[in-house]
N, C-alpha and C positions, 0 to 999 in steps of 0.2 A: 567493786569498790576500789578506789585508788587512794593510797595512803601517801601523803606528802609531808615529810618531816620538817622539823625546824632546821635552822642553819647549822651546818657542819655535822649533824648526826647521821644523815643519810639513812640507809636501810635500818641500821642498828637502833635508830630512834623509836622503832616500833617493836623491838624484841620482847619487851615485857608483856605485850598483849597478843603477839602474833600466834602463838600456839593455842591461845584461848578462843580464837575465832571459830565459829561453827564450821563443821566439816563441809557443809553445803554452800559455803560462802566463796564466791570467786573474788579474790583480792590480789591486788598488785601493790608492791612497795618498790620504790626505786631510790637511787641516790642521784641527786642533781650533779651536773658537772662540777668537779672540784670537791665533792663530798663523798664520804664512804670510800668504796672501791672504784668510783668512777674516774674517768680521766680528768686531769687538771683543766681548769678553765683559764682563759687568758683575757685580761682586761676586766672591765666592770660589766657585769651582766645584770639586766633588769628582770623583773617578773615577766615581762613580755618575751624576753629571750627564753626563759624557762618554760613558758607556755608553748613556745615553738617546739621545745623538746618533748613536752607531754603529748602534743599533737602527733609528733613523729613516732613516739612510743606506741600510741594507739593505732596509728596507721601500720606500723611494723607488726603489731600483734593482731591486726585485723579486728579491732574492737570498734563497733559502730553503734552499739546500744547505749542509751543514756546510763550514766554512772552515778554513784554516790561518791562524792569527793570529801575525804577525811583529811584534815590538815592540822598541823601544829605550828605555832609561832610563825616563822617566815613562810612556811608552806601555805599559810592562809593568804598571804599576799599573792602568791602564784595561783591559788585556787580562785580567788576573787577575779583575777585577770582572765583566767580560763573561762569562768562562768560568763563574764562580760562578753567575751569573744564567741563563746559557744553555748548560748543559753538553752538550746534544744537538746544538748548532750548531757545535761545535768538533771538528775532526778532529785537529789538532795545534797546538802552540804553540812558538814559538821566541823566546827572550828574549835580547837583545843588551845587555850591560851594564845589567841590570835594577836597579830600585830594590828593595832588600830591605825587606820590611814591618817588619823589626826594626832598621833602620838607627839610629834614635834610641837605642834600648835598647843596641845594640852599642857605639856611640860612648861612651855614658855609663858602660858597664861597663868599657870599656878605659881610660877616663880619668875616674875618679870625681870628680876635683878640677875639671877644666876642661871635661869633656864636655858638660854642660848649657849652658855658655856658648858652646861651639863650635856646638852645634846651634842655639841661638838666633841666633847670628851668621849661619849659613847660611840660616835662615828669613828673617831681615831682608834679607839680600842678595837672596834670591829675590823677596821682596815688592817691593823697590826696582826690580829688573829688570823684574818684571811691570808695575809702574806705568808704566815707560817704553815697554814694548812691547805693552801691552794684553792680556796673558794673565793668567789667573786660576786659580791652582792652590792646592789645599789638600790 
């Protein structure tokens, strides 16, 4: 099982459940570049960039069997991209409070007057938070 946390939480995003996993479970959690104790990222990184990192992680750990990909929030964006690129390497996927690929469209259709402004405000807030914490998401 691979556990991929939401933005900025890194490994600690799974602390509340980690000790409760069954003893016979092989599980990996990691911090994306710019999150947790990982190195800082530079520039804007996309889910595709983070999938490259997941693939390198599996190669380094010599993991070739299909996995269960568990993801939270932004991690779901990475998980979807990983599954699209590596469909034979996924046994199952579990999304916890996932990002909806249509979030922007949904917000703007629900509020045609203020939706675009609300989306831009969220984006600017994320960019400001990223600048303070060294994470780079687009």
